[in-house]
Residue, then its C-alpha position, 0 to 999 in steps of 0.5 A: m500500500k502506497p501513501g494516499q491509497p485506501y487502506a481498510s486497517a488504517t485505524q489499527l495501524r494508527t493505534l499501533l504506531t502511536a503505541l510504539g512511539d512512531l506516531s506523535p500522540g498529537a497526530p489526528t485521532a482515528s475516526a470512522t472514515d480513517s481508511v487512507l494512508t494519510d500523510d501523518l500515517v506515512q510519516g509514522l511508517k517512515n519512523f517505524q521503518q527507520r528504527h527497523g532497518l527498512d527502506p523509509d519509503g512510507a509504503l506498507g510493503a511486505g517487509t514493513f508488514v512483517a515487522l509491524r506484526t512481529p510480537l513484542l515478546s520477540r522484540a524483547q528476545q532481541i534485546e535479551l540476545t543482544l545484551e548476551r552478546w554485549r556481556w561477552l565484550p570487555s566491561r570497560l575500554d582502555t583505549p578508544p576502539i572502532i566498533v562495527n555492528i554488522p546488522r546495523y551496517r554502521l561503524f563507530a570510531f570512538k574518540t574517547v573511551e566514553d560511549r558518547e555519540d557526539e564523540m564518535l566518527q560514524m559512517g555506513v559500511i557494507v558487510g558480507k553477504s548472507y551466504p555462509a561462505n561470505r558472512t563477515p565474522v564476529f571477532t576482535a583484533d588490533m588495527k596495526y597499519l593501513i595501506l594507501r593506494p593498495y593492490w588487491d590480492v585476490p583470494y584463492s577462492i575468488t580466483t578459482r570460483e569467479m576470476l578464472p572462468k571469466i579469464h578462460d572465456n575472455p583472454g582480454y579480461v586480465s588486462a581489462q580488469r588491470l589484473e596481474i599474475v604474480a609469483g611472489y608476495g611483494d608489491d615489486t613482484p613482476a607480472l607474468p603473462p596469462t599463458p595456459e601454463n600460468l592459468d593452470a598454476l593459478a588454479r593450483g594456487t602456486l601463482r596468485l592474482r592481484q589487481q593493480p592500485g587505482p580508483d577502480n581497484a576492488l579495495g578502493l584507495v585504502k585498506f585498514m589492516l587488522p591481522n586476524p585468522y579470517n583475513v578480514y579487514l576494512h577498506s574503501t570501494p569504488a562502488q559508492a552507490l551501494f551505500e545508498r541502500t538501506a540493507r548493505a550485505f554485498s561483500h565477500g566478508c570484508v567491511r567496506v567503509s563509506d568515508p575512507v578519508s575521514l577514517a584514515e584521518y581518524v586512524l592517523r590522528d596521533d601523527p600530525s604529519w599525516t594531514r587530510d591533504r597528505i592522505v588524499q595525495a597518497m591515495n591518489g599517488t603512483r604506488p602503495t604506501q604503508v603507514n604503521l600505527k604508533q599505537p594499535i587500535r582495537v577493533f570489535i566486529v559485533y552483531g547486535t540486532a537491538v540497539a538503544t540510542e541516546e535519544g531514547k529510541i530502540r532500533f530493531l534490526p533484521d537478523i541477516y545471518g540468523h545468529d539470533a536464532r542460533l544463539a536463542e537455541l543455544l541459550r534454551a539448551s543451556r537453561k534446560a541442561t541447568d534445570g535438569n541438573 
């Protein structure tokens, strides 16, 4: 149902949105003729959609209808499960961290150890797809360095599943995508021709594929390295249009950031020589530049589908990876075992 269209359940919708706090109590009251998605109902729907990770279009589509009909008991369970995950985190912060909440598609870079929104750098992020092999993992690691204007070292799985079929179909794909076949791991390793023998070596994993630095590089113009067993890191992206989407699970697992220059400026804030202008210049330079951090920055990649904001509202987010359902089952099994003892 779109704004302005007749809707027989408009009265019930008005009552629900008012009870949830998404429609102002001062809005027009329901009447016997309240059977249209009026402007105030549309605004209430937009407020509701904004809080529930939905496109705030003011229309009553399938996703919004499901969210409206979700029992409050289920919302309470979302809060419980998120609090359980927060319990796993340190009770206090020793240094200002970077926190990425996967289902919220958002990064928070603290400027102090206090959890204050006015003292954070915030930006949208893109996370891994919902397919199990592409999901962004939940973990903690230290960011130790960043690379401005990086190469993209194509993971072996992407090389074999996605790149090699395209190269076999189109011999010009390598040059068109500015890819290089190399043997070593240094940035100065010379490129090899895409001969059948070298393509076979790529398939075996004895050679590797990389993409040359530049604005069309899959990593964009900067990557933020936090060594971890998952080989997941933060980076920019040439696909900026994707940040206009509300739901942003598009990557192979790494976290793409919407404002890489500001994040680089934040990460290098303890080094006055790295001004914003110098960062931009290095991003658009001629070669990769690695900058080691004077102090590592703790990065928490977390998963919380219920978030309280400082303005007093609660955001409920879709369980994009099904983690809530699995955690709920584990908690039920744990309680059952405890009760049995």
